C-alpha positions as CSV (number, residue, x, y, z in Angstrom):
1,M,0.0,0.0,0.0
2,T,1.5,3.3,-1.0
3,A,0.5,6.7,0.3
4,T,0.1,9.6,-2.0
5,L,1.1,13.0,-0.9
6,T,-1.0,15.9,-2.1
7,A,-0.5,19.5,-1.3
8,P,-3.2,21.1,0.8
9,P,-5.5,23.4,-1.1
10,R,-4.7,27.1,-0.8
11,G,-7.8,28.3,1.0
12,R,-9.0,31.7,1.9
13,R,-7.3,31.4,5.2
14,R,-3.9,32.3,3.6
15,T,-5.2,35.3,1.6
16,W,-5.7,37.5,4.6
17,A,-2.7,36.4,6.6
18,L,-0.1,38.8,5.1
19,P,-2.4,41.9,5.2
20,A,-3.3,41.1,8.8
21,L,0.3,40.7,9.8
22,V,1.3,44.0,8.1
23,A,-1.6,45.7,9.9
24,A,-0.5,44.3,13.2
25,L,3.1,45.4,12.6
26,L,1.9,49.0,11.8
27,M,-0.3,49.1,14.9
28,A,2.6,47.9,17.0
29,C,4.9,50.5,15.5
30,G,2.4,53.2,16.2
31,A,1.9,52.1,19.7
32,A,5.7,51.9,20.3
33,I,6.1,55.5,19.0
34,S,3.2,56.8,21.0
35,I,3.7,55.2,24.4
36,G,6.5,56.1,26.7
37,A,7.5,58.3,29.7
38,F,6.3,61.3,27.6
39,T,3.0,60.2,26.2
40,I,2.3,61.5,22.7
41,G,-1.0,60.8,20.9
42,F,-1.0,59.1,17.5
43,P,-2.2,62.2,15.6
44,E,0.6,64.2,17.1
45,V,3.1,61.5,16.0
46,L,1.9,61.8,12.5
47,A,2.1,65.6,12.7
48,A,5.6,65.4,14.1
49,L,6.8,63.1,11.3
50,G,5.2,65.4,8.7
51,R,6.9,68.5,10.2
52,A,10.2,66.6,10.2
53,V,9.9,65.7,6.5
54,T,8.9,69.2,5.4
55,G,11.6,70.9,7.5
56,Q,9.3,72.9,9.7
57,P,10.5,73.8,13.3
58,L,10.1,70.9,15.8
59,S,8.7,71.1,19.3
60,T,9.9,69.1,22.2
61,A,7.4,66.3,21.4
62,D,8.5,66.3,17.8
63,V,12.1,65.9,18.8
64,V,11.3,63.0,21.1
65,V,9.4,61.3,18.2
66,V,11.9,62.0,15.4
67,D,15.2,61.6,17.2
68,I,14.5,58.9,19.8
69,R,11.4,56.8,19.2
70,A,11.1,56.5,15.4
71,P,14.7,55.4,14.9
72,R,14.3,52.9,17.8
73,V,11.2,51.4,16.2
74,V,12.7,51.3,12.7
75,L,15.8,49.5,14.1
76,A,13.6,47.0,16.0
77,V,11.7,46.2,12.8
78,I,15.0,45.6,10.9
79,V,16.4,43.5,13.7
80,G,13.2,41.4,13.8
81,A,13.2,40.9,10.1
82,C,16.9,39.8,10.2
83,L,16.2,37.4,13.0
84,A,13.2,36.0,11.1
85,A,15.4,35.5,8.0
86,A,18.1,33.8,10.1
87,G,15.5,31.5,11.5
88,V,14.3,30.5,8.0
89,I,17.8,29.7,6.9
């Protein structure tokens, strides 16, 4: 008696997995930038990033977001991606 191996059908379950994971990553990044010893709301975070990109003067909250929290979150995402890639290999 021989067993035949067939690939499982690609169902609808996999179609939403990547967008859901990307949305979770973006929400986690937004929370990491907003929450801290100096609490900054998410609309203020977006405004601070906009002012930094356009070259407008930055307030204290903007400096905290642009110089401390955003680089830390970007580095955390890069390190997590590298660890995931190392785990795959």
